[in-house]
PDB file of N, H, CA, C and O in Angstrom:
ATOM      1  N   UNK A   1      25.418  -7.281  19.984  1.00  0.00           N
ATOM      2  CA  UNK A   1      24.831  -7.965  19.096  1.00  0.00           C
ATOM      3  C   UNK A   1      23.686  -7.632  18.476  1.00  0.00           C
ATOM      4  O   UNK A   1      22.630  -7.686  19.106  1.00  0.00           O
ATOM      5  N   UNK A   2      23.721  -7.160  16.889  1.00  0.00           N
ATOM      6  H   UNK A   2      24.579  -7.116  16.377  1.00  0.00           H
ATOM      7  CA  UNK A   2      22.989  -6.138  16.197  1.00  0.00           C
ATOM      8  C   UNK A   2      22.287  -7.341  15.214  1.00  0.00           C
ATOM      9  O   UNK A   2      22.870  -8.228  14.592  1.00  0.00           O
ATOM     10  N   UNK A   3      21.126  -7.114  15.279  1.00  0.00           N
ATOM     11  H   UNK A   3      20.652  -6.393  15.784  1.00  0.00           H
ATOM     12  CA  UNK A   3      20.117  -8.156  14.522  1.00  0.00           C
ATOM     13  C   UNK A   3      19.507  -7.447  12.884  1.00  0.00           C
ATOM     14  O   UNK A   3      18.846  -6.411  12.815  1.00  0.00           O
ATOM     15  N   UNK A   4      19.784  -8.010  12.088  1.00  0.00           N
ATOM     16  H   UNK A   4      20.321  -8.852  12.144  1.00  0.00           H
ATOM     17  CA  UNK A   4      19.632  -7.137  10.903  1.00  0.00           C
ATOM     18  C   UNK A   4      18.333  -8.239   9.892  1.00  0.00           C
ATOM     19  O   UNK A   4      18.584  -9.438   9.770  1.00  0.00           O
ATOM     20  N   UNK A   5      16.952  -7.609   9.220  1.00  0.00           N
ATOM     21  H   UNK A   5      16.748  -6.635   9.319  1.00  0.00           H
ATOM     22  CA  UNK A   5      16.697  -7.626   8.409  1.00  0.00           C
ATOM     23  C   UNK A   5      16.118  -7.936   7.422  1.00  0.00           C
ATOM     24  O   UNK A   5      14.942  -7.671   7.173  1.00  0.00           O
ATOM     25  N   UNK A   6      17.177  -8.771   6.473  1.00  0.00           N
ATOM     26  H   UNK A   6      18.132  -8.986   6.675  1.00  0.00           H
ATOM     27  CA  UNK A   6      17.385  -8.228   4.693  1.00  0.00           C
ATOM     28  C   UNK A   6      16.069  -8.616   4.088  1.00  0.00           C
ATOM     29  O   UNK A   6      15.478  -9.497   4.712  1.00  0.00           O
ATOM     30  N   UNK A   7      15.557  -8.218   3.159  1.00  0.00           N
ATOM     31  H   UNK A   7      16.037  -7.502   2.652  1.00  0.00           H
ATOM     32  CA  UNK A   7      14.159  -8.315   2.438  1.00  0.00           C
ATOM     33  C   UNK A   7      14.244  -8.226   1.034  1.00  0.00           C
ATOM     34  O   UNK A   7      14.688  -7.215   0.490  1.00  0.00           O
ATOM     35  N   UNK A   8      13.833  -9.251   0.382  1.00  0.00           N
ATOM     36  H   UNK A   8      13.472 -10.073   0.823  1.00  0.00           H
ATOM     37  CA  UNK A   8      14.636  -9.170  -1.372  1.00  0.00           C
ATOM     38  C   UNK A   8      13.220  -8.693  -1.597  1.00  0.00           C
ATOM     39  O   UNK A   8      12.154  -9.052  -1.097  1.00  0.00           O
ATOM     40  N   UNK A   9      13.530  -7.761  -2.514  1.00  0.00           N
ATOM     41  H   UNK A   9      14.396  -7.470  -2.921  1.00  0.00           H
ATOM     42  CA  UNK A   9      11.885  -7.316  -3.492  1.00  0.00           C
ATOM     43  C   UNK A   9      12.478  -7.236  -4.628  1.00  0.00           C
ATOM     44  O   UNK A   9      13.498  -6.549  -4.564  1.00  0.00           O
ATOM     45  N   UNK A  10      12.167  -7.820  -6.024  1.00  0.00           N
ATOM     46  H   UNK A  10      11.339  -8.378  -6.076  1.00  0.00           H
ATOM     47  CA  UNK A  10      12.249  -7.743  -7.360  1.00  0.00           C
ATOM     48  C   UNK A  10      11.495  -7.260  -7.962  1.00  0.00           C
ATOM     49  O   UNK A  10      10.352  -7.703  -7.854  1.00  0.00           O
ATOM     50  N   UNK A  11      11.733  -6.155  -8.863  1.00  0.00           N
ATOM     51  H   UNK A  11      12.662  -5.795  -8.951  1.00  0.00           H
ATOM     52  CA  UNK A  11      10.029  -5.718  -9.574  1.00  0.00           C
ATOM     53  C   UNK A  11       9.716  -6.741 -10.594  1.00  0.00           C
ATOM     54  O   UNK A  11       8.578  -7.115 -10.878  1.00  0.00           O
ATOM     55  N   UNK A  12      11.257  -7.331 -11.331  1.00  0.00           N
ATOM     56  H   UNK A  12      12.181  -7.027 -11.100  1.00  0.00           H
ATOM     57  CA  UNK A  12       9.870  -8.659 -12.567  1.00  0.00           C
ATOM     58  C   UNK A  12      10.147  -9.700 -11.673  1.00  0.00           C
ATOM     59  O   UNK A  12      10.921 -10.037 -10.777  1.00  0.00           O
ATOM     60  N   UNK A  13       8.986 -10.126 -12.439  1.00  0.00           N
ATOM     61  H   UNK A  13       8.357  -9.852 -13.167  1.00  0.00           H
ATOM     62  CA  UNK A  13       8.605 -11.274 -12.132  1.00  0.00           C
ATOM     63  C   UNK A  13       7.934 -12.080 -12.847  1.00  0.00           C
ATOM     64  O   UNK A  13       7.319 -11.338 -13.613  1.00  0.00           O
ATOM     65  N   UNK A  14       7.762 -12.746 -12.996  1.00  0.00           N
ATOM     66  H   UNK A  14       8.262 -13.349 -12.374  1.00  0.00           H
ATOM     67  CA  UNK A  14       6.856 -14.133 -14.503  1.00  0.00           C
ATOM     68  C   UNK A  14       5.525 -14.122 -13.733  1.00  0.00           C
ATOM     69  O   UNK A  14       4.532 -13.766 -14.368  1.00  0.00           O
ATOM     70  N   UNK A  15       5.376 -14.483 -12.381  1.00  0.00           N
ATOM     71  H   UNK A  15       6.182 -14.772 -11.865  1.00  0.00           H
ATOM     72  CA  UNK A  15       3.615 -14.407 -12.339  1.00  0.00           C
ATOM     73  C   UNK A  15       3.220 -13.362 -11.870  1.00  0.00           C
ATOM     74  O   UNK A  15       2.149 -13.569 -11.301  1.00  0.00           O
ATOM     75  N   UNK A  16       3.581 -12.137 -11.797  1.00  0.00           N
ATOM     76  H   UNK A  16       4.452 -11.968 -12.260  1.00  0.00           H
ATOM     77  CA  UNK A  16       2.744 -10.521 -10.668  1.00  0.00           C
ATOM     78  C   UNK A  16       3.677 -10.142 -10.612  1.00  0.00           C
ATOM     79  O   UNK A  16       4.310 -10.372  -9.582  1.00  0.00           O
ATOM     80  N   UNK A  17       4.488  -9.101 -12.012  1.00  0.00           N
ATOM     81  H   UNK A  17       3.974  -8.914 -12.849  1.00  0.00           H
ATOM     82  CA  UNK A  17       5.738  -8.165 -11.858  1.00  0.00           C
ATOM     83  C   UNK A  17       4.681  -7.426 -10.892  1.00  0.00           C
ATOM     84  O   UNK A  17       3.512  -7.579 -10.535  1.00  0.00           O
ATOM     85  N   UNK A  18       6.312  -6.073 -10.554  1.00  0.00           N
ATOM     86  H   UNK A  18       7.261  -5.949 -10.843  1.00  0.00           H
ATOM     87  CA  UNK A  18       5.389  -5.564  -9.881  1.00  0.00           C
ATOM     88  C   UNK A  18       5.228  -5.503  -8.051  1.00  0.00           C
ATOM     89  O   UNK A  18       5.464  -4.534  -7.329  1.00  0.00           O
ATOM     90  N   UNK A  19       4.655  -7.159  -7.564  1.00  0.00           N
ATOM     91  H   UNK A  19       4.463  -7.946  -8.150  1.00  0.00           H
ATOM     92  CA  UNK A  19       3.991  -7.317  -6.960  1.00  0.00           C
ATOM     93  C   UNK A  19       4.245  -6.414  -5.520  1.00  0.00           C
ATOM     94  O   UNK A  19       3.283  -5.973  -4.891  1.00  0.00           O
ATOM     95  N   UNK A  20       5.590  -6.208  -5.101  1.00  0.00           N
ATOM     96  H   UNK A  20       6.372  -6.566  -5.611  1.00  0.00           H
ATOM     97  CA  UNK A  20       6.022  -5.464  -3.936  1.00  0.00           C
ATOM     98  C   UNK A  20       4.958  -3.578  -3.979  1.00  0.00           C
ATOM     99  O   UNK A  20       4.623  -2.720  -3.162  1.00  0.00           O
ATOM    100  N   UNK A  21       4.834  -3.823  -5.448  1.00  0.00           N
ATOM    101  H   UNK A  21       5.107  -4.520  -6.111  1.00  0.00           H
ATOM    102  CA  UNK A  21       4.569  -2.070  -5.558  1.00  0.00           C
ATOM    103  C   UNK A  21       2.889  -2.439  -5.656  1.00  0.00           C
ATOM    104  O   UNK A  21       2.103  -1.493  -5.699  1.00  0.00           O
ATOM    105  N   UNK A  22       2.456  -3.621  -5.683  1.00  0.00           N
ATOM    106  H   UNK A  22       3.095  -4.390  -5.648  1.00  0.00           H
ATOM    107  CA  UNK A  22       1.368  -3.640  -5.449  1.00  0.00           C
ATOM    108  C   UNK A  22       0.518  -3.116  -4.437  1.00  0.00           C
ATOM    109  O   UNK A  22       0.976  -3.404  -3.332  1.00  0.00           O
ATOM    110  N   UNK A  23      -0.880  -2.248  -4.349  1.00  0.00           N
ATOM    111  H   UNK A  23      -1.252  -2.014  -5.247  1.00  0.00           H
ATOM    112  CA  UNK A  23      -1.610  -1.786  -3.062  1.00  0.00           C
ATOM    113  C   UNK A  23      -2.215  -2.879  -2.494  1.00  0.00           C
ATOM    114  O   UNK A  23      -2.791  -3.734  -3.166  1.00  0.00           O
ATOM    115  N   UNK A  24      -2.123  -2.905  -1.338  1.00  0.00           N
ATOM    116  H   UNK A  24      -1.655  -2.210  -0.792  1.00  0.00           H
ATOM    117  CA  UNK A  24      -3.055  -3.834  -0.127  1.00  0.00           C
ATOM    118  C   UNK A  24      -3.300  -2.866   1.207  1.00  0.00           C
ATOM    119  O   UNK A  24      -2.531  -2.307   1.989  1.00  0.00           O
ATOM    120  N   UNK A  25      -4.737  -2.942   1.083  1.00  0.00           N
ATOM    121  H   UNK A  25      -5.362  -3.396   0.447  1.00  0.00           H
ATOM    122  CA  UNK A  25      -5.600  -2.217   2.245  1.00  0.00           C
ATOM    123  C   UNK A  25      -4.797  -0.365   2.462  1.00  0.00           C
ATOM    124  O   UNK A  25      -4.628   0.280   3.497  1.00  0.00           O
ATOM    125  N   UNK A  26      -4.526  -0.071   1.266  1.00  0.00           N
ATOM    126  H   UNK A  26      -4.663  -0.596   0.426  1.00  0.00           H
ATOM    127  CA  UNK A  26      -4.485   1.153   1.174  1.00  0.00           C
ATOM    128  C   UNK A  26      -2.530   1.406   0.868  1.00  0.00           C
ATOM    129  O   UNK A  26      -2.204   2.542   0.524  1.00  0.00           O
ATOM    130  N   UNK A  27      -1.808   0.724   0.963  1.00  0.00           N
ATOM    131  H   UNK A  27      -2.073  -0.199   1.243  1.00  0.00           H
ATOM    132  CA  UNK A  27      -0.414   0.623   1.435  1.00  0.00           C
ATOM    133  C   UNK A  27       0.524  -0.192   0.073  1.00  0.00           C
ATOM    134  O   UNK A  27       0.012  -1.009  -0.692  1.00  0.00           O
ATOM    135  N   UNK A  28       1.418   0.089   0.038  1.00  0.00           N
ATOM    136  H   UNK A  28       1.833   0.753   0.660  1.00  0.00           H
ATOM    137  CA  UNK A  28       1.901  -0.812  -1.310  1.00  0.00           C
ATOM    138  C   UNK A  28       2.418  -2.615  -0.293  1.00  0.00           C
ATOM    139  O   UNK A  28       2.737  -2.711   0.892  1.00  0.00           O
ATOM    140  N   UNK A  29       2.344  -3.383  -1.006  1.00  0.00           N
ATOM    141  H   UNK A  29       2.085  -3.305  -1.969  1.00  0.00           H
ATOM    142  CA  UNK A  29       2.857  -4.588  -0.454  1.00  0.00           C
ATOM    143  C   UNK A  29       3.737  -4.755   0.275  1.00  0.00           C
ATOM    144  O   UNK A  29       3.629  -5.407   1.314  1.00  0.00           O
ATOM    145  N   UNK A  30       5.556  -3.796  -0.408  1.00  0.00           N
ATOM    146  H   UNK A  30       5.643  -3.266  -1.252  1.00  0.00           H
ATOM    147  CA  UNK A  30       6.596  -3.999   0.414  1.00  0.00           C
ATOM    148  C   UNK A  30       6.709  -2.765   1.834  1.00  0.00           C
ATOM    149  O   UNK A  30       7.772  -2.696   2.450  1.00  0.00           O
ATOM    150  N   UNK A  31       5.625  -1.942   2.192  1.00  0.00           N
ATOM    151  H   UNK A  31       4.761  -1.998   1.691  1.00  0.00           H
ATOM    152  CA  UNK A  31       5.305  -1.247   3.378  1.00  0.00           C
ATOM    153  C   UNK A  31       4.600  -2.627   4.723  1.00  0.00           C
ATOM    154  O   UNK A  31       4.510  -2.468   5.941  1.00  0.00           O
ATOM    155  N   UNK A  32       4.310  -3.573   4.100  1.00  0.00           N
ATOM    156  H   UNK A  32       4.384  -3.702   3.111  1.00  0.00           H
ATOM    157  CA  UNK A  32       3.595  -4.035   5.043  1.00  0.00           C
ATOM    158  C   UNK A  32       4.616  -5.165   5.667  1.00  0.00           C
ATOM    159  O   UNK A  32       4.805  -5.540   6.824  1.00  0.00           O
ATOM    160  N   UNK A  33       5.057  -5.458   4.704  1.00  0.00           N
ATOM    161  H   UNK A  33       4.903  -5.154   3.764  1.00  0.00           H
ATOM    162  CA  UNK A  33       6.826  -6.366   5.150  1.00  0.00           C
ATOM    163  C   UNK A  33       7.752  -6.080   5.922  1.00  0.00           C
ATOM    164  O   UNK A  33       8.450  -6.677   6.742  1.00  0.00           O
ATOM    165  N   UNK A  34       7.594  -4.529   5.320  1.00  0.00           N
ATOM    166  H   UNK A  34       7.027  -4.044   4.654  1.00  0.00           H
ATOM    167  CA  UNK A  34       8.729  -3.602   6.339  1.00  0.00           C
ATOM    168  C   UNK A  34       8.007  -3.641   7.383  1.00  0.00           C
ATOM    169  O   UNK A  34       8.644  -4.392   8.121  1.00  0.00           O
ATOM    170  N   UNK A  35       6.999  -3.289   7.983  1.00  0.00           N
ATOM    171  H   UNK A  35       6.482  -2.679   7.383  1.00  0.00           H
ATOM    172  CA  UNK A  35       6.273  -2.544   8.848  1.00  0.00           C
ATOM    173  C   UNK A  35       6.431  -4.127   9.857  1.00  0.00           C
ATOM    174  O   UNK A  35       7.195  -4.167  10.821  1.00  0.00           O
ATOM    175  N   UNK A  36       5.764  -5.078   9.520  1.00  0.00           N
ATOM    176  H   UNK A  36       5.143  -5.045   8.737  1.00  0.00           H
ATOM    177  CA  UNK A  36       5.807  -5.951  10.449  1.00  0.00           C
ATOM    178  C   UNK A  36       7.767  -6.744  10.654  1.00  0.00           C
ATOM    179  O   UNK A  36       7.973  -7.560  11.552  1.00  0.00           O
ATOM    180  N   UNK A  37       8.491  -6.469  10.050  1.00  0.00           N
ATOM    181  H   UNK A  37       8.324  -5.807   9.320  1.00  0.00           H
ATOM    182  CA  UNK A  37      10.012  -7.187  10.154  1.00  0.00           C
ATOM    183  C   UNK A  37      10.202  -5.926  11.159  1.00  0.00           C
ATOM    184  O   UNK A  37      10.862  -6.310  12.125  1.00  0.00           O
ATOM    185  N   UNK A  38       9.803  -4.353  11.284  1.00  0.00           N
ATOM    186  H   UNK A  38       9.267  -4.041  10.499  1.00  0.00           H
ATOM    187  CA  UNK A  38      10.356  -3.613  12.390  1.00  0.00           C
ATOM    188  C   UNK A  38       9.960  -4.107  13.399  1.00  0.00           C
ATOM    189  O   UNK A  38      10.541  -3.888  14.461  1.00  0.00           O
ATOM    190  N   UNK A  39       8.909  -4.871  13.323  1.00  0.00           N
ATOM    191  H   UNK A  39       8.437  -5.049  12.460  1.00  0.00           H
ATOM    192  CA  UNK A  39       8.100  -4.721  14.424  1.00  0.00           C
ATOM    193  C   UNK A  39       8.519  -6.091  15.178  1.00  0.00           C
ATOM    194  O   UNK A  39       7.936  -6.249  16.251  1.00  0.00           O
ATOM    195  N   UNK A  40       9.399  -7.079  14.816  1.00  0.00           N
ATOM    196  H   UNK A  40       9.872  -6.951  13.945  1.00  0.00           H
ATOM    197  CA  UNK A  40       9.262  -8.195  15.234  1.00  0.00           C
ATOM    198  C   UNK A  40      10.727  -8.260  16.714  1.00  0.00           C
ATOM    199  O   UNK A  40      11.817  -7.740  16.476  1.00  0.00           O
ATOM    200  N   UNK A  41      10.523  -8.773  17.737  1.00  0.00           N
ATOM    201  H   UNK A  41       9.638  -9.195  17.929  1.00  0.00           H
ATOM    202  CA  UNK A  41      11.312  -8.493  18.731  1.00  0.00           C
ATOM    203  C   UNK A  41      13.013  -9.226  18.323  1.00  0.00           C
ATOM    204  O   UNK A  41      13.312 -10.284  17.769  1.00  0.00           O
ATOM    205  N   UNK A  42      14.089  -7.801  19.046  1.00  0.00           N
ATOM    206  H   UNK A  42      13.846  -6.942  19.496  1.00  0.00           H
ATOM    207  CA  UNK A  42      14.929  -7.968  18.957  1.00  0.00           C
ATOM    208  C   UNK A  42      15.639  -7.297  17.284  1.00  0.00           C
ATOM    209  O   UNK A  42      16.747  -6.763  17.233  1.00  0.00           O
ATOM    210  N   UNK A  43      15.071  -7.411  16.516  1.00  0.00           N
ATOM    211  H   UNK A  43      14.171  -7.844  16.558  1.00  0.00           H
ATOM    212  CA  UNK A  43      15.345  -7.105  15.084  1.00  0.00           C
ATOM    213  C   UNK A  43      15.554  -5.382  15.037  1.00  0.00           C
ATOM    214  O   UNK A  43      14.652  -4.545  15.078  1.00  0.00           O
ATOM    215  N   UNK A  44      17.415  -5.074  14.911  1.00  0.00           N
ATOM    216  H   UNK A  44      18.148  -5.754  14.877  1.00  0.00           H
ATOM    217  CA  UNK A  44      17.232  -3.438  14.768  1.00  0.00           C
ATOM    218  C   UNK A  44      17.908  -3.130  12.987  1.00  0.00           C
ATOM    219  O   UNK A  44      17.990  -1.937  12.694  1.00  0.00           O
ATOM    220  N   UNK A  45      18.075  -3.512  12.576  1.00  0.00           N
ATOM    221  H   UNK A  45      18.008  -4.481  12.814  1.00  0.00           H
ATOM    222  CA  UNK A  45      17.764  -2.918  11.693  1.00  0.00           C
ATOM    223  C   UNK A  45      16.760  -3.901  10.298  1.00  0.00           C
ATOM    224  O   UNK A  45      16.651  -5.105  10.062  1.00  0.00           O
ATOM    225  N   UNK A  46      16.133  -2.530   9.579  1.00  0.00           N
ATOM    226  H   UNK A  46      16.222  -1.552   9.771  1.00  0.00           H
ATOM    227  CA  UNK A  46      15.621  -3.519   8.400  1.00  0.00           C
ATOM    228  C   UNK A  46      15.963  -2.615   7.060  1.00  0.00           C
ATOM    229  O   UNK A  46      15.908  -1.390   6.952  1.00  0.00           O
ATOM    230  N   UNK A  47      16.280  -3.455   6.217  1.00  0.00           N
ATOM    231  H   UNK A  47      16.326  -4.451   6.304  1.00  0.00           H
ATOM    232  CA  UNK A  47      16.526  -2.876   4.869  1.00  0.00           C
ATOM    233  C   UNK A  47      16.026  -4.432   3.886  1.00  0.00           C
ATOM    234  O   UNK A  47      15.912  -5.655   3.978  1.00  0.00           O
ATOM    235  N   UNK A  48      15.839  -3.110   2.828  1.00  0.00           N
ATOM    236  H   UNK A  48      15.931  -2.117   2.753  1.00  0.00           H
ATOM    237  CA  UNK A  48      14.897  -4.189   1.695  1.00  0.00           C
ATOM    238  C   UNK A  48      16.183  -3.997   0.495  1.00  0.00           C
ATOM    239  O   UNK A  48      16.176  -2.901  -0.066  1.00  0.00           O
ATOM    240  N   UNK A  49      17.292  -4.996   0.063  1.00  0.00           N
ATOM    241  H   UNK A  49      17.298  -5.886   0.519  1.00  0.00           H
ATOM    242  CA  UNK A  49      17.712  -5.341  -1.507  1.00  0.00           C
ATOM    243  C   UNK A  49      16.722  -5.212  -2.120  1.00  0.00           C
ATOM    244  O   UNK A  49      15.626  -5.682  -1.815  1.00  0.00           O
ATOM    245  N   UNK A  50      16.961  -4.608  -2.989  1.00  0.00           N
ATOM    246  H   UNK A  50      17.851  -4.226  -3.237  1.00  0.00           H
ATOM    247  CA  UNK A  50      15.996  -4.246  -4.355  1.00  0.00           C
ATOM    248  C   UNK A  50      16.618  -4.108  -5.963  1.00  0.00           C
ATOM    249  O   UNK A  50      17.839  -3.964  -6.016  1.00  0.00           O
ATOM    250  N   UNK A  51      15.994  -4.135  -7.066  1.00  0.00           N
ATOM    251  H   UNK A  51      15.002  -4.252  -7.023  1.00  0.00           H
ATOM    252  CA  UNK A  51      16.445  -3.659  -7.935  1.00  0.00           C
ATOM    253  C   UNK A  51      15.690  -2.254  -8.868  1.00  0.00           C
ATOM    254  O   UNK A  51      15.921  -2.240 -10.077  1.00  0.00           O
ATOM    255  N   UNK A  52      15.147  -1.553  -8.502  1.00  0.00           N
ATOM    256  H   UNK A  52      14.959  -1.565  -7.520  1.00  0.00           H
ATOM    257  CA  UNK A  52      14.026  -0.751  -8.770  1.00  0.00           C
ATOM    258  C   UNK A  52      14.196   0.357  -8.011  1.00  0.00           C
ATOM    259  O   UNK A  52      14.345   0.028  -6.835  1.00  0.00           O
ATOM    260  N   UNK A  53      14.242   1.613  -8.188  1.00  0.00           N
ATOM    261  H   UNK A  53      14.122   1.880  -9.144  1.00  0.00           H
ATOM    262  CA  UNK A  53      13.725   2.605  -7.320  1.00  0.00           C
ATOM    263  C   UNK A  53      12.945   2.643  -6.868  1.00  0.00           C
ATOM    264  O   UNK A  53      13.030   2.802  -5.650  1.00  0.00           O
ATOM    265  N   UNK A  54      11.401   2.511  -7.578  1.00  0.00           N
ATOM    266  H   UNK A  54      11.332   2.382  -8.567  1.00  0.00           H
ATOM    267  CA  UNK A  54      10.463   2.355  -6.826  1.00  0.00           C
ATOM    268  C   UNK A  54      10.009   1.392  -5.702  1.00  0.00           C
ATOM    269  O   UNK A  54       9.298   1.860  -4.813  1.00  0.00           O
ATOM    270  N   UNK A  55      10.284   0.372  -5.675  1.00  0.00           N
ATOM    271  H   UNK A  55      10.862  -0.008  -6.397  1.00  0.00           H
ATOM    272  CA  UNK A  55      10.237   0.165  -4.452  1.00  0.00           C
ATOM    273  C   UNK A  55      11.466   0.309  -3.926  1.00  0.00           C
ATOM    274  O   UNK A  55      10.840   0.428  -2.873  1.00  0.00           O
ATOM    275  N   UNK A  56      12.544   0.412  -3.626  1.00  0.00           N
ATOM    276  H   UNK A  56      13.053   0.316  -4.482  1.00  0.00           H
ATOM    277  CA  UNK A  56      13.309   1.389  -2.834  1.00  0.00           C
ATOM    278  C   UNK A  56      12.916   2.547  -2.068  1.00  0.00           C
ATOM    279  O   UNK A  56      13.290   2.710  -0.907  1.00  0.00           O
ATOM    280  N   UNK A  57      11.980   3.565  -2.847  1.00  0.00           N
ATOM    281  H   UNK A  57      11.677   3.432  -3.791  1.00  0.00           H
ATOM    282  CA  UNK A  57      10.896   4.788  -2.230  1.00  0.00           C
ATOM    283  C   UNK A  57      10.383   4.294  -1.298  1.00  0.00           C
ATOM    284  O   UNK A  57      10.343   4.816  -0.184  1.00  0.00           O
ATOM    285  N   UNK A  58       9.762   2.877  -1.685  1.00  0.00           N
ATOM    286  H   UNK A  58       9.794   2.453  -2.590  1.00  0.00           H
ATOM    287  CA  UNK A  58       8.520   2.328  -0.837  1.00  0.00           C
ATOM    288  C   UNK A  58       8.583   2.106   0.261  1.00  0.00           C
ATOM    289  O   UNK A  58       7.797   2.367   1.173  1.00  0.00           O
ATOM    290  N   UNK A  59      10.125   1.289   0.249  1.00  0.00           N
ATOM    291  H   UNK A  59      10.763   1.077  -0.491  1.00  0.00           H
ATOM    292  CA  UNK A  59      10.853   0.940   1.027  1.00  0.00           C
ATOM    293  C   UNK A  59      11.076   2.280   2.475  1.00  0.00           C
ATOM    294  O   UNK A  59      10.682   2.386   3.636  1.00  0.00           O
ATOM    295  N   UNK A  60      11.769   2.940   1.701  1.00  0.00           N
ATOM    296  H   UNK A  60      12.089   2.854   0.758  1.00  0.00           H
ATOM    297  CA  UNK A  60      12.666   3.868   2.636  1.00  0.00           C
ATOM    298  C   UNK A  60      11.201   5.012   3.535  1.00  0.00           C
ATOM    299  O   UNK A  60      11.556   5.893   4.318  1.00  0.00           O
ATOM    300  N   UNK A  61       9.991   4.823   3.299  1.00  0.00           N
ATOM    301  H   UNK A  61       9.702   4.107   2.663  1.00  0.00           H
ATOM    302  CA  UNK A  61       8.916   5.757   3.638  1.00  0.00           C
ATOM    303  C   UNK A  61       8.521   5.117   4.722  1.00  0.00           C
ATOM    304  O   UNK A  61       7.988   5.598   5.723  1.00  0.00           O
ATOM    305  N   UNK A  62       8.892   3.629   4.417  1.00  0.00           N
ATOM    306  H   UNK A  62       9.324   3.239   3.604  1.00  0.00           H
ATOM    307  CA  UNK A  62       7.914   3.064   5.338  1.00  0.00           C
ATOM    308  C   UNK A  62       9.424   2.639   6.420  1.00  0.00           C
ATOM    309  O   UNK A  62       9.578   1.657   7.147  1.00  0.00           O
ATOM    310  N   UNK A  63       9.992   3.343   6.260  1.00  0.00           N
ATOM    311  H   UNK A  63       9.867   4.141   5.670  1.00  0.00           H
ATOM    312  CA  UNK A  63      11.125   2.726   7.228  1.00  0.00           C
ATOM    313  C   UNK A  63      12.349   2.235   7.154  1.00  0.00           C
ATOM    314  O   UNK A  63      13.251   2.622   7.898  1.00  0.00           O
ATOM    315  N   UNK A  64      12.514   1.241   6.155  1.00  0.00           N
ATOM    316  H   UNK A  64      11.782   0.926   5.551  1.00  0.00           H
ATOM    317  CA  UNK A  64      13.879   0.538   6.164  1.00  0.00           C
ATOM    318  C   UNK A  64      14.983   1.072   4.884  1.00  0.00           C
ATOM    319  O   UNK A  64      14.693   1.924   4.045  1.00  0.00           O
ATOM    320  N   UNK A  65      15.874   0.576   4.948  1.00  0.00           N
ATOM    321  H   UNK A  65      16.110  -0.117   5.630  1.00  0.00           H
ATOM    322  CA  UNK A  65      17.366   1.117   4.271  1.00  0.00           C
ATOM    323  C   UNK A  65      16.636   0.797   3.539  1.00  0.00           C
ATOM    324  O   UNK A  65      15.488   0.433   3.797  1.00  0.00           O
ATOM    325  N   UNK A  66      17.327   0.887   2.075  1.00  0.00           N
ATOM    326  H   UNK A  66      18.259   1.183   1.866  1.00  0.00           H
ATOM    327  CA  UNK A  66      17.209   0.028   0.581  1.00  0.00           C
ATOM    328  C   UNK A  66      19.082   0.064   0.402  1.00  0.00           C
ATOM    329  O   UNK A  66      20.062   0.738   0.720  1.00  0.00           O
ATOM    330  N   UNK A  67      18.660  -1.264  -0.386  1.00  0.00           N
ATOM    331  H   UNK A  67      17.864  -1.811  -0.644  1.00  0.00           H
ATOM    332  CA  UNK A  67      20.016  -1.176  -0.835  1.00  0.00           C
ATOM    333  C   UNK A  67      20.070  -1.865  -1.939  1.00  0.00           C
ATOM    334  O   UNK A  67      21.132  -1.964  -2.553  1.00  0.00           O
TER     335      UNK A  67
END
């Protein structure tokens, strides 16, 4: 049995556009989320579902699959 984590990450937002790419402690927010998901026990695959190539690139750099 394989466990996948799918993280939805849109660029557009009415309250905080671009939030997944906002820098927090030196890294984009999406990178922090990906790293934490990868450390979770039993997780085999982490993917980020996004509508933006910049978020996809940041997710892949953090070790996720971008879809």
